[in-house]
N, C-alpha and C positions, 0 to 999 in steps of 0.2 A: 362704551368704554374701550380704551386701547388695550391690546393683549398685554403689553408690558407697561404698567402705570408708573414705573420708575424711570426717571429721565436723568441720565448721567451727564453732568456738565461741569466744567471747570469754573472757578470763580473768576469773574470778569474784573480786570483791574485797569483802572484808568488813572492818569497822572495829570494834575493841574498845577501849573506854575503861576504864581501871582506876580504882578509887577513890583518893582522896587517901591517901598513906601517913602513918605516924605522924610522920615528920620534917617533912613538909609542914604537917601540922596544927599542930605545935609552932611552926613559923615564922609561922603565922597566914595562910597562903596560901588564897585563895578559888577555887572552881570556876568555870572560865570556859567549860566545854563542857556543852551540853545534848544528850541523846540521845533521839531519838524512834524507838523500835524498831518501832512500828507503820507509820510512813511511810517508815522507812529513812533518816533524815536525821540529820546531825550539825550542830549550830549552835555557832558559837564566838564569843563576845563579847570585846571588848577592854575590860576593866574600867577601864583606865587612861583611856580616852577614851569616855565613855558616849554622846557624841553621834554616834560613828561607828556606822553600821549593822552588825549582826552578819553574819557569813559563814556561809553554809549549803551543805552538800554532801550529795549523794544517793548511796547505794551499794545493792548487792544486799541486803545485811544488815548491821545494825548491832547492837552489843551494849553495854549500859550497865554502870555499876560493879557492879550486882547479878547480872549474868550468871553462869551456872553452867558449869563445865567440860563437863559431859555435854551441855548445851544447844549450846554452841559446837561440839562435835565432831559432833553429829547434823545440825546445820544446814549445816555447812561442809565437814567433812572426810569424812563418811560417803559422799556421792556420788562423791568422788574415789576412795575406797578400793573402792567397788563397781566403778568402772570398771576400776581395775587388776585386780581379780579376774576381769574379763571379757576381759583381754588387752591393755588399753590402758596407755600410760605416764601416770603422774600425778605432780604436783608440788604440795607444800603447803608455803609458806614465810611466815614472819613477818618483818615489816618495821617499823621505827620508831626513835624516838630511844632512846638508852641509858637504861635504867631504867623503861621503860614496860610491862614484863610479856611480852616476847616468849618468853623461855625458860620462864616460867610457863605460857603458852598452849601451847607445844609439848611440854613435859615435865611440868609440874605437880609435885605432891607425891606421891612414890611410896608413902608409908606410908598414905595415906588414899584408898581407891577413888574417892570422890566428887570428889577434887581431882586425879585423873590427867589429864594433858594429852593433846594430839592423838596424840602418838607411841605411848604405852603403850596408849591406847584402840584405835588402829589394829591393835595386835598381837592384842588380844582379838577384834576384828572379823575379822581374817583367819582365825585358827584357828577361830572360831565358824562362819564360812562353810565352811571344810574339813570341820568335824564334820557339817554338814548336807548335804554333797554326796553324790552317788550313789557307790555302792561301786565302780562301774566307772571312776571318775575318779581318776587319780593326780596328786598335787601334789609339787613340789620347791621349797623355800623357801630362799633364801640372803640374807645380810645383809653389808653393809660399812659402815664409818664412817670418814670423813676430815674434816680441817679445813684451811682456808686461812688460814695465819697469816703476816702480812707477805709476802703474795703467794707463799708457799711451801705446796705441797700436802703434807700429812703424814697418815700412816695411824695413826689412833687405836687400832687393834687390832693393829698389827704389833709386832714385837719391839723395833725401834728407831723410837721416835716422832719423833725428830729428823731422820731420814732424809727427803730431798727426793724426791718422786716426780714423774714426768713425765706431762704431759697429752698423749695422742696421739689420733689420728683415723684412721679407716679406712672405707671404703665399706660394709663389712658391719656393723661394731659402732658406727659413729658416733664420738662423742667418749667417750673412756674414760681412766682413770688406770692407768698401766702398773704392774704388781706390786702392786696393791692387794689386801689380804687379804680373802678371802670366807669365811664360815662357814655351814655348813648347819644349819638348826634344825628341830625337829619339834614344838615347843610354844612357847606365848607366854612362859613362864618363862625358856627359853633366850635369847629375844630381849631380854628385860629384863635378864638378867645380862650379856650382851654389851654392851648399851648402857651399863650402870652402869660396866663396865671402861673403855669409851671415854670416858666423862664424867670419869673420874679423870685421864685423860691430856690433857684439854683445857685450852687456855690461858685462864686467867681473871686478873682483876686488880682492884684497888680504886681507885675514883675518887670525887670529891666527890658525884657524882650517883648512883653505884651501887657498893656495897661488893663485889658479886660480879658485875662487869661481864665479859661474854664479850669477849675480845680477838681472837676469830677467828670466821670463818664455819664452821659445821658442817653437813655433809650426811650423813644416814643413809639408806641406800639398801636397800630390800627388793625382791628379785627373786623373782617367783612364776611358776613354770612349771607348767602343768597339761596333762594328756593325757586325751582323752576320744574315745569312738567316735563318728563322725559318721554321717550318714544313708547315706553310701556304704559303711559298714562298716569304714572305715579309721580308724586312730588320728590324731587331729589334735592338734597341740601348739600351744598359745598361751603367750606370755610377757608378763607386765606388770611394769613397774618403778615402784616408788613412791619418790619422792625427798622426804625430810622435811628441810627446810632451816631452820636457825636462824641467821639473819644477826646479825652484830655490830652494835651500834647506832651511828648517827651521833651525833657529839658536837662541841661547840665548846670550845676549849681554855680559854677565859676561864670557862666555867661547869664544866667537868669538872675543872679544875685539874691536868690531865695534864702531867707533866714527864718528861724523860729518855726511858726506854724506853717509858713509857705514851704520851708524846707521839708518838714514832715509830710506835707501834702505831696510834694515832688517825689519823695521817696516811695510813698504808696503808689503813686501814678507809675513810676518807673518799674516797680515791682510787678504790677498788674500787666504792663505792656511787655515786660520780660517774659512773663508767663504766657502771654499771647504769642510771642515769638517761639517759645518752646513748643507750644501746641502745634504750631504751624510746621516747625521743623519735624516733629514726630509724625505728622500727617503725610509729609512729602517724602519721609525716609523710606517708608515701605517695609522696613524691618522692625519698626517699633511695635511692641505688643501692647503698650500702655500709652494712652493719650492723657496727659495731666489736665484735663478739663477742670478738676476740683480744686486746683491749686490757687484759683482765685475766683471771685464773684463775677468777674467780667467774662472769663472763658466759660464758666458754668452757665451763664445765661445765653451766651452765643454758641452753645454746643451744637445746636442744629444748623446754625449758619456756617460753621466751620466743619465740612466733612459730613454733614448730616442731610436732613430732609428740608432743603431750602435752595432757592436761587439767590446767589449773593453777588453783590457788586461792591468793590472797594474803590474809593477815590483817595489816591495818595496826593497829599498837598505838599509842595515844596516851595522854598523861596529862591530867588535868582541871585542873590548877593554872594560874592566870593567869601565873605566872612563866615557863612554858614556852609561852607563846602563840605565838611565832615558830616554834618547832620543831613545834608541833602543826599549824599552817597549812601548813608545808612538807610534813609527812607526808601530810596529807589531799589537798594538790594532787598529790603524787607518785601516791598511790593512785587519784585521779581520772583521771590519764593512763593508768595501767596497765590500767584496765577497758576501754580502747579497743583493746587488742592482741588480735588474732584468731589463734588457734592452729588447726592442722589435724591432729586425732588420728585414728589408724587402729589397727585391731587387729594386733598382731604375731603373725601366725599362720604355723605350719609354717616356723619359722626353721631353717636348716641346722645352726647351731651350738647348737641347744637342748640343754642338758645332760641334761634328763630323757630325751631320746631315746637318748642314748648310754648312760645308766644302764639303761634298759629293755632295750636290745639286750644289754648285758653280763649282766644278770640272766637273760635268756632263754638265753644261751650257757651259763651256769653251770648252769642247770636241765637243759639238754640233756646236759652233761657228767656231772651227777649221775645222769641217767637211763641213760647208758652204763655208769656204774659199777654201777648196780643190775642191768643185764643181764649184767655180767661175773659176778655172783654166782650165775648159772644153773648148770645141770648140767654145762656144759662144763668138762673138766679142763684145767688149765694148770700151768705150773711157774714157780717164783719167778724163774728165769733168763729166762723168756718176757716179763717186764715190762720196758718201756723207761721208765725213770725220767725225769722232766722237771719243768717247772713244774707247780704244783698245777692239776689240771684238764686237763693235756695228756699224761697218761700213757696208753699203749696197750699192748695185749697182742699178742705174736707167737706163732704156733703152732710148737711144736718137738715132737720125737719123744719126749723124756724126760718122764716124769711123776714128780711127787713123791709123790703119794698115789694108790693104785689106785682105780679107779672103783667096784669092788665093795665096797671097804672104806668109801669115802665114803658110798655109798648105804646101807650097812648102818647106819653111825653116824647118818645122817639119819633113817632109819626108826625107829631106836631113840629118838631125841629126840622125834619126833612121837608115838610110842606113849606116852611118858611124859607128854607134854602132854595127851594125851586122858584119860589116867588121872587126871591132876591136875584137869582140868575136871570129870571125873565124880565125884570124891571130894567128897561134900557134908558129911561129918563133920569135915573139917579147919577149923581156925580160920583167921581172916583173916590172922593173922600167919604161920602155917604155910604158907598158900597163897601169900603174897607171897614168902616165903623160898624155896620150891620153884620159883617162877616166875623168880626172880633167878638161881637155880642153873642152870635150863634156858637162860636167855638167855646166861649166861656160857659154858656149854658150845657154844652156837651160835656165839658170837663166836670161841671158841677154834678150832672147826671152820673158820670163815670165814678166820681168820688162817693156818690150815694150808693152805688152798687158795690164798689171795691175801694174801701178807704185806704188801703195800703198800696194799691196797684201803681198809682202815679209816682209815689215816692220811690218804690222799688225800681220802676222803670227808668226814672231819672238816674238813680244810682248805677244801674246797669249800663246805661248810655255813657255816663261820665267815665266808668272803668273801661268800657270798649273803646272810647275815643282816645284815652290815654295810651292803651296798648297798640292801637292802630297807628298812633303818632310815631311810635318807635320803629315800627315795620315800614320801610320805604317801598313804595310800589314804583317799578321801572316805568320810564316814559314821563314821569312828572318832573317838571322843571324846578330844580331846587338850587340852582347855581346863584341866583341873585347877583351879588357883587363879584362872585367868582366866575361869571359868564365871560366877562371881558378877559380874565386871565386864560380861560380855556381857549378863547379865540387866538390869543397871543401864542399859546402852545401849538396850536394847529398850524398857524402861519409859519412859525418857526420851524415846525417839523417838515413842511413842504420845501422850504428854503434849504434846509440841511439835506434833504434827500437829493435835490438838485446838485448841491455842491459836492455831495458824496459821489454821485455818478460822474461828475466832471473830474474829481480827483482820481477816481478808479481809472478813467480813460487816460489821464495823464501819467499815472503810474505804469499802466500797461505799455504806453509809447516809450517811456523811459527804459523799462526793462528790455523792450526789443532793441533799442539803441545800444544798450550795454552789451547785449548778446552779439550784435553786429560788430561792435568794437572788439570783443574777445576773439571772435573768429578771424577779424582782421589782423590781430596781433600774432596769431599762429603762423601766418605766412611771412617768411623772411626772405628777403632778396639777396643777402649775403652773410657771411659769418660775423662780420662786424656789427650788422644790424641785430643778429641773433644774440650776440654777446651783450649788446646794449640793453635789449628787452629782457634778457635773463638777469642782468644787473638790477634792473627796475623792479623785477619780481622779487629778487632777494632783499631789496630795500623794503618792499612791502611786507614780506615775511618777517623781517628784522623789527619793523614797526609793530607788527603783531605780537612778536615775542616780547618786546619791551613793555607793551601794554599789559601782557599776561603777568610779567614779573612785577609790574607796578601794582596790578590787581591783587597779586598774592601779598605784597608788602602792606597794602592797605587792609586787606583782610586780617592780617596779623595784628596790625595797629588797632583795628576795630575790635578784635577779640580781647586785646589787652585792655582797651578802654571799657569794654563791657564788663570784664573781670574786675577792673578797678571800681566801677560803679557798684557791682554786686558786693564787693568787699566793703565799700562805704556803707551800703545799706546793711550789711551784716554787722558792722561796728555799731551802727545806730541801734539796731535791734538788740545787740548785746548790752549796750548802755541801759536801754529800757528794761531788760530783764534783771540787770544788776540792781536797778532802782526797785523793781518790784520785790526782789528777793530781800533787799534791805528792809523794806516795809514789813514784809511777811515775818522775817526773823525777829524783828523788834515787838511786833504786836500779836503774834500767834505762837504759842508754845510748841516745841518740837513734837510733843505727844499728839497734839491736834493736827499738825502738819501731816504727820504720817497717816492719821485717820482720814484727812481730806484726800490724800493721794490714793489711799485704798478704795475710796468710794467715788472717785472721779472716773468718768468714761468719756470717750470722744464721740460726739454726735456728728455724723457724717453729713446729715441734711443741712445743718446751719454752720457746719465748719467750726464748732466751738466745743470746749470741755464743758460737761455738765456734771452736777452732783447727784447721786442716787439719794433717795429719801429726802430730798430738799423740801418737799411739801410738809414735812414734819418738824421743820426748823424755823427759827426766827419768827417774823410776823406771819409767816403762813399758818402757824398754829394758834394764832391769837383770834380764835373764833369764840365770841362771847354769846351766851345764851340769853335772849332778852328777858326770859322769865326767871333767870337766875338771881338770887338776891346777893347783896354786896358781901355779906359774910362768906358766902360759898365762893365767890369770886376771888376774895383776898387769899383764900387758902391755896390757890394755885399760882398766885402771883409771887415772884421772887425778886428780891432786891438786887439788881445787877450793877449797882454803883461802882462796885470794886472792879468791874470788868471794862470800864471805860478808859482806864489808864493803860500803861504798859503792863503786859502780863508777866507776873513773877511766880516762882514756885510757892512763895509764901501766901500769895493771895489765892492761889488754886487750892491750897491745903487748909484754907481758913474753914473752921468748923461751922455748922449752922448756929450753934449757940453764940460763937463770936460774931457771927453775921447779925444775930438779933441785938447783941450789945452794941455793935457798930451802928445798927440802925437806930437804936434808942438814943445813942449819943448825938446823932446827927438830926434828930427829929426836930430840934429848934432851928436848925439851918435850912436854907432852900436846898434840899437834896436833889440828886439827879432823878429823872423820871423813871417809873417802874414799868415793866413790861410783863406780859403774860408768857414770856419765852421760857421753855424749859431748859434744862442744863444741856451742855453740848454732848454729854454722855448718851443721851437719847439718839444721838446721830449714829452710834455705833450698831 
């Protein structure tokens, strides 16, 4: 192990610009974005104001409209997946305005191998690595899939996708989602099928800017545990987690045309993305003592990915159209801030709760039990009553005096079977069919003999073998070819990787030559032949500096405008929340008396784990106390039942002060009518 297991590394940021789509071409929109893949720069021009200098941004890697899916994967995602296979945590997420190709980058087109996105390519990469691993290395792969819709965490692979899940935190596991479904997989096809099922359950909707707009953030998590023998001879277990995140796109209501439910979704999306921006600002500030991870479910789940124990890559997606100039600039500025965040990743080695360790122990125990069963079939005589039946694999034999079959007779039968077996092997004139038939007959007689000695042995052995086979199926052994249809995809990835490395070397050579020529040009400029030439060169330098100054002033004006728009958006969200609060307060004031409102406030407390208010003693109210004793007779039950028909209407002081005798009278007067249902609920005073 290295002396310092922590590796400090900034978040890698890449930018991908999609081509103009058919709708933008029909509208006559022009391209305002220029991509220089060699220098890693993005230049954005404001076509409405040609006199304004263009804005230039520099990133680790940039991709133009003609970039290929395999190229994007090999240059950006492959290093992260390699780190996860080495025991690190890794996160890959796509960010950008709605309709810029985030989902295409992450998922791609399933039917065309060349158009597969980062997620399916990572599947082929993972199982390609397992197939090439040593045979003494064991792997265990699990996947889960969730979405964050309107600040609610939902399980896309669960039986009930509408069920809200709780986000928890513990010292051992960190931040996790309680009751989230996890599925074991042993080939890339299984992962693709699981993801297809999850995508069908994901929330999508149509807006003016995108017909298939994602209305939720989705996180697909792959957990890879592997066990290998170290130099000390012991088995060491490492666990890597790969989070593949497809964020919902930021949008403005005037452009997306969102109304009603789509407007509410957009408000929640913008709030969570705004919180993500606040977290990033706090991380790069250096002076902030508090990072607001808990302000949204998204930042809470990505806590390790942002400034924590993870290697992270963000792909910022932008559109080239001049119509989206403001959104493109906002995305590029956001990405420019993210690349300053520093994570501290470490290998997750020898975790106590590693699942592969438990499975290996269980497999070893089953193998020992099978060995014991084999030993039982030795020459020692036992009786059927000597067997202590129990769970599969837990049966044992006890010695008794009685014997079911005599040892002499058993030895005679065994010798006869062995003699017939030797005769069968020595007989050369028998056909293959006759030989197989005779061999099957001998095996059948051996089994009958075994059943006579140990009636429960074969059944137990069969159960143990089934259980062992099931467990070994989950644990994947390195060196076994599990790619199947993914083998072709792995081959494409390898070919693309070689091609990209060659192009990268050529680009670096050209870049070096360009820099050398620029240096020569600068040195040449410093030599002046006369004062007139010097004045001319100085004037050119002043013009360059003036251009830089204008660009800085324009940048400052844009930042002010962006801050104003962000403030305007926050105010709109604030107004929406205020309207919802007023609506809730109107309902509360009309249906809950002031006395009980104060009681509820006094007994409410904030639950930090799930980010919600909860009531103390709620287990003793409402249907929670409706516990009926099955042995209780009806008379005893009726004694505790209270007629709550008067509580179904608007609460009034008169109804609250109604005496029990009046309640009985009201109950009798309504007996002929179809009264409201009664419940075993106690009075609200028990809540105090």
